[in-house]
C-alpha positions as CSV (number, residue, x, y, z in Angstrom):
1,X,-26.6,-30.2,6.8
2,X,-28.6,-27.3,5.6
3,X,-25.7,-24.9,5.9
4,X,-23.3,-27.4,4.2
5,X,-25.8,-27.8,1.4
6,X,-26.0,-24.1,1.0
7,X,-22.2,-24.0,0.8
8,X,-22.3,-26.6,-2.0
9,X,-24.7,-24.5,-4.0
10,X,-22.7,-21.3,-3.2
11,X,-19.5,-22.8,-4.7
12,X,-20.8,-25.5,-7.1
13,X,-19.5,-28.4,-5.1
14,X,-21.3,-31.6,-6.4
15,X,-24.2,-29.5,-7.7
16,X,-24.7,-26.8,-10.3
17,X,-23.8,-23.5,-8.7
18,X,-26.9,-21.5,-7.6
19,X,-26.7,-18.5,-5.3
20,X,-30.5,-18.5,-5.0
21,X,-30.4,-22.1,-3.7
22,X,-27.5,-21.3,-1.4
23,X,-29.5,-18.5,0.2
24,X,-32.5,-20.8,0.6
25,X,-30.5,-23.3,2.6
26,X,-28.4,-20.8,4.5
27,X,-31.7,-19.1,5.6
28,X,-33.1,-22.4,6.9
29,X,-30.0,-23.1,8.9
30,X,-29.7,-19.4,10.0
31,X,-33.2,-19.3,11.3
32,X,-32.4,-22.4,13.3
33,X,-29.6,-20.4,15.0
34,X,-26.5,-21.7,13.3
35,X,-23.9,-19.0,13.5
36,X,-21.9,-20.1,10.4
37,X,-25.1,-20.0,8.3
38,X,-26.1,-16.6,9.7
39,X,-22.7,-15.3,8.7
40,X,-22.9,-16.8,5.2
41,X,-26.4,-15.4,4.8
42,X,-25.2,-12.0,5.9
43,X,-22.5,-12.2,3.2
44,X,-25.0,-13.1,0.5
45,X,-27.0,-10.0,1.4
46,X,-23.9,-7.8,1.7
47,X,-22.7,-8.7,-1.8
48,X,-26.1,-9.3,-3.4
49,X,-25.4,-13.0,-4.1
50,X,-28.7,-14.9,-4.6
51,X,-30.7,-12.1,-2.9
52,X,-31.2,-8.4,-3.4
53,X,-28.2,-6.5,-1.9
54,X,-29.1,-5.2,1.5
55,X,-26.6,-3.9,4.0
56,X,-29.5,-3.8,6.6
57,X,-30.2,-7.5,6.2
58,X,-26.4,-8.2,6.1
59,X,-26.0,-6.4,9.4
60,X,-28.9,-8.3,11.0
61,X,-27.4,-11.7,10.2
62,X,-23.8,-10.6,11.0
63,X,-25.0,-9.4,14.4
64,X,-26.8,-12.7,15.1
65,X,-23.7,-14.6,14.4
66,X,-21.4,-12.1,16.1
67,X,-23.4,-12.3,19.3
68,X,-22.8,-16.0,19.3
69,X,-19.0,-15.3,19.2
70,X,-18.4,-16.1,15.5
71,X,-15.2,-14.2,14.9
72,X,-15.5,-13.5,11.2
73,X,-19.0,-12.2,11.7
74,X,-17.7,-9.9,14.5
75,X,-15.1,-8.6,12.1
76,X,-17.5,-8.0,9.3
77,X,-19.9,-6.3,11.7
78,X,-17.0,-4.1,12.7
79,X,-16.5,-3.2,9.0
80,X,-20.1,-2.3,8.7
81,X,-19.8,0.2,11.5
82,X,-16.5,1.5,10.1
83,X,-18.0,2.2,6.6
84,X,-21.6,2.9,7.8
85,X,-23.1,0.1,5.8
86,X,-26.5,-0.8,7.1
87,X,-25.8,1.0,10.4
88,X,-24.8,4.5,11.5
89,X,-21.1,4.9,11.1
90,X,-19.3,4.5,14.4
91,X,-15.6,4.0,15.0
92,X,-16.3,3.2,18.6
93,X,-18.7,0.3,17.7
94,X,-16.4,-0.9,15.0
95,X,-13.6,-1.0,17.6
96,X,-15.7,-3.0,20.0
97,X,-16.4,-5.7,17.4
98,X,-12.9,-5.8,16.0
99,X,-11.7,-6.3,19.6
100,X,-13.9,-9.3,20.2
101,X,-12.7,-10.9,17.0
102,X,-9.1,-10.0,17.7
103,X,-9.2,-11.7,21.1
104,X,-10.1,-14.8,19.2
105,X,-6.9,-14.3,17.1
106,X,-8.8,-13.2,14.0
107,X,-5.8,-11.6,12.2
108,X,-7.6,-8.9,10.1
109,X,-9.2,-7.6,13.3
110,X,-5.9,-7.5,15.1
111,X,-4.5,-5.5,12.2
112,X,-7.5,-3.2,12.2
113,X,-7.2,-2.6,16.0
114,X,-3.6,-1.6,15.3
115,X,-4.8,1.0,12.8
116,X,-7.5,2.3,15.2
117,X,-5.0,2.8,18.0
118,X,-2.4,4.3,15.7
119,X,-4.8,6.8,14.4
120,X,-7.0,7.4,17.4
121,X,-10.2,6.1,15.7
122,X,-12.9,5.6,18.3
123,X,-10.3,5.4,21.0
124,X,-7.5,7.5,22.5
125,X,-4.4,7.3,20.2
126,X,-1.8,4.9,21.6
127,X,1.2,3.8,19.6
128,X,2.0,1.3,22.4
129,X,-1.4,-0.4,21.9
130,X,-1.0,-0.1,18.1
131,X,2.3,-2.0,18.3
132,X,0.7,-4.6,20.5
133,X,-2.0,-5.4,18.0
134,X,0.2,-5.1,14.9
135,X,2.7,-7.5,16.5
136,X,0.0,-10.1,17.1
137,X,-1.2,-9.8,13.5
138,X,2.4,-9.8,12.2
139,X,3.2,-12.9,14.2
140,X,0.2,-14.6,12.7
141,X,1.6,-13.9,9.3
142,X,-0.1,-10.7,8.2
143,X,2.2,-9.1,5.6
144,X,0.6,-5.6,5.9
145,X,1.0,-5.8,9.7
146,X,4.7,-6.8,9.3
147,X,5.2,-3.8,7.0
148,X,3.6,-1.3,9.3
149,X,5.4,-2.7,12.3
150,X,8.7,-2.2,10.4
151,X,7.7,1.4,9.8
152,X,7.0,1.9,13.6
153,X,10.4,0.4,14.5
154,X,12.0,2.6,11.8
155,X,10.4,5.7,13.3
156,X,10.5,4.7,16.9
157,X,6.8,5.1,17.5
158,X,5.5,2.9,20.3
159,X,8.8,1.0,20.4
160,X,12.4,1.8,20.8
161,X,13.8,2.9,17.3
162,X,15.6,0.0,15.7
163,X,16.7,-0.3,12.1
164,X,17.5,-4.0,12.6
165,X,14.0,-4.7,13.8
166,X,12.6,-2.6,10.9
167,X,14.5,-4.7,8.4
168,X,13.4,-7.9,10.1
169,X,9.8,-7.1,9.7
170,X,10.1,-5.7,6.2
171,X,11.9,-8.8,5.1
172,X,9.1,-11.0,6.4
173,X,6.5,-8.9,4.6
174,X,8.6,-8.6,1.4
175,X,8.9,-12.4,1.2
176,X,5.1,-12.5,1.1
177,X,5.0,-10.1,-1.8
178,X,4.2,-6.9,0.1
179,X,5.3,-4.2,-2.4
180,X,6.1,-1.3,0.0
181,X,8.1,-3.7,2.2
182,X,10.0,-4.8,-0.9
183,X,10.9,-1.2,-1.7
184,X,11.9,-0.4,1.8
185,X,14.0,-3.5,2.1
186,X,15.7,-2.6,-1.2
187,X,16.6,0.8,0.1
188,X,17.9,-0.7,3.3
189,X,20.3,-2.9,1.3
190,X,21.1,0.1,-1.0
191,X,22.1,2.3,1.9
192,X,23.3,-0.4,4.4
193,X,20.6,0.6,6.8
194,X,20.0,-2.1,9.5
195,X,21.7,-4.6,7.3
196,X,25.0,-5.1,5.6
197,X,25.1,-3.0,2.4
198,X,24.6,-4.9,-0.8
199,X,23.7,-3.5,-4.2
200,X,22.9,-7.0,-5.4
201,X,20.3,-7.5,-2.7
202,X,19.0,-4.0,-3.2
203,X,18.4,-4.7,-6.9
204,X,16.7,-8.0,-6.1
205,X,14.1,-6.3,-3.9
206,X,13.8,-3.1,-5.9
207,X,13.1,-5.1,-9.1
208,X,10.3,-7.0,-7.4
209,X,8.7,-3.8,-6.1
210,X,9.2,-2.1,-9.5
211,X,7.5,-4.9,-11.3
212,X,4.6,-4.5,-8.8
213,X,4.3,-0.9,-9.9
214,X,6.1,1.0,-7.1
215,X,7.2,4.3,-8.7
216,X,10.1,5.0,-6.2
217,X,11.4,1.5,-6.8
218,X,11.3,1.9,-10.5
219,X,13.2,5.2,-10.2
220,X,15.9,3.8,-7.9
221,X,16.2,0.7,-10.1
222,X,16.9,3.1,-13.0
223,X,19.7,4.6,-10.9
224,X,21.2,1.2,-10.2
225,X,21.2,0.4,-14.0
226,X,22.6,3.9,-14.7
227,X,25.6,3.5,-12.4
228,X,26.0,-0.3,-12.5
229,X,25.1,-0.8,-8.9
230,X,24.5,-4.5,-8.3
231,X,23.8,-5.0,-12.0
232,X,25.5,-4.6,-15.3
233,X,25.5,-0.9,-16.2
234,X,22.9,-0.2,-18.9
235,X,21.8,3.3,-19.8
236,X,19.0,1.9,-21.9
237,X,17.6,-0.1,-18.9
238,X,18.0,3.0,-16.7
239,X,15.9,5.1,-19.2
240,X,13.3,2.3,-19.4
241,X,12.7,2.4,-15.6
242,X,12.9,6.2,-15.4
243,X,10.4,6.5,-18.1
244,X,8.0,4.0,-16.5
245,X,7.9,6.0,-13.3
246,X,8.1,9.4,-15.0
247,X,5.0,8.8,-17.2
248,X,3.1,8.0,-14.0
249,X,4.1,11.4,-12.5
250,X,7.1,10.5,-10.2
251,X,9.0,13.8,-10.0
252,X,12.5,12.4,-9.4
253,X,12.2,10.0,-12.4
254,X,11.0,12.9,-14.5
255,X,14.1,14.9,-13.5
256,X,16.4,11.9,-14.2
257,X,14.8,11.3,-17.6
258,X,15.3,14.9,-18.4
259,X,19.0,14.7,-17.6
260,X,19.3,11.6,-19.8
261,X,17.8,13.7,-22.7
262,X,20.1,16.6,-21.9
263,X,23.3,14.5,-22.2
264,X,22.1,11.8,-24.7
265,X,22.4,9.1,-22.1
266,X,20.5,6.0,-23.2
267,X,18.5,8.1,-25.6
268,X,19.1,10.5,-28.5
269,X,20.0,13.9,-27.1
270,X,17.1,16.3,-27.2
271,X,16.9,19.6,-25.4
272,X,13.2,19.7,-26.2
273,X,12.5,16.4,-24.4
274,X,14.8,17.4,-21.6
275,X,12.8,20.6,-21.1
276,X,9.6,18.7,-21.1
277,X,10.6,16.4,-18.3
278,X,12.4,19.1,-16.3
279,X,9.2,21.2,-16.4
280,X,7.0,18.3,-15.3
281,X,9.3,17.6,-12.3
282,X,9.7,21.4,-11.6
283,X,6.0,22.0,-11.5
284,X,5.8,19.3,-8.7
285,X,8.3,21.3,-6.7
286,X,11.4,19.2,-7.5
287,X,14.2,21.7,-6.7
288,X,17.0,20.2,-9.0
289,X,14.5,20.3,-11.9
290,X,13.6,23.9,-11.1
291,X,17.3,24.8,-11.1
292,X,18.0,23.0,-14.4
293,X,14.9,24.6,-16.0
294,X,16.3,27.9,-14.9
295,X,19.6,27.1,-16.6
296,X,17.8,26.2,-19.8
297,X,16.0,29.6,-19.8
298,X,19.1,31.4,-18.9
299,X,21.1,29.9,-21.8
300,X,18.3,29.3,-24.3
301,X,18.6,25.6,-24.3
302,X,15.5,24.0,-25.8
303,X,13.5,27.2,-25.1
304,X,13.6,30.8,-26.0
305,X,16.1,32.6,-23.8
306,X,14.4,34.4,-20.9
307,X,16.1,35.9,-17.9
308,X,12.7,36.5,-16.3
309,X,11.8,32.8,-16.6
310,X,15.2,31.8,-15.4
311,X,15.0,34.0,-12.4
312,X,11.5,32.6,-11.6
313,X,12.8,29.0,-11.5
314,X,16.0,29.8,-9.7
315,X,13.9,31.6,-7.0
316,X,11.7,28.5,-6.6
317,X,14.8,26.3,-6.3
318,X,16.4,28.7,-3.9
319,X,13.3,28.8,-1.7
320,X,13.9,25.1,-1.2
321,X,17.5,25.7,-0.1
322,X,18.9,24.4,-3.3
323,X,22.4,25.8,-3.3
């Protein structure tokens, strides 16, 4: 009853919300050994809700609950060791607590174990073990685990390489709104990789990822509009998506926007604007932009003619094997 009353004050259920009163009741129940109350009290200290923020106190109560087998407390104690909050940072200790929670099917801990084994944090690196834990998390509905599992199947790390399996996991993650998975799924449909080629499906998934801010998706969606792949051709829409990614520093989109200004495609032709965007992409090492910038200097397009500058940019592009 004490813990439940604390919960009511914590969230304002049937009483006026009061973190201080929540802490009071959680503390009474926690001191009586109730694991759930100990975890809740730890969370109050961790976030400074109703009590002065104290990672040390948070760890104390998380540990009390964790040692009683309370999975979410075990997970949070693992996070404290991972970040060094209230305890000395230790990947090995974090791994131990994540493992205890993961064995109780706590999904976030299963995902974290995958990360630890994939990257060799506190344990010898093992892609096989990483796949095991990512798979458990993915089967329990973790979108980020589904995405990472797709990547491992795509690259053949810890599993036999399989584009079909990669697509299967990316689709599950994408349907839950995972942006990187939406982009990857879009590219799979665009290229016919692991799935029947379909520009219409590609545009569907690229559009979702683009609206969630994925720069590569915005750029490729611009390509689809520019060529009419899976959508009605629209140079104006192409420029819109190129610009959105270009203004956030995506080199390929900067180059594409530069070409639009060079040829007056979807925008008024402007050598000055073309040079601006070519230069931004070229300075990031984008070979096609370096070559085009060289051409501009060679022919005096939008800049003062300079063979030295042209040679400089041609050399940079050539160094990247741009023919």
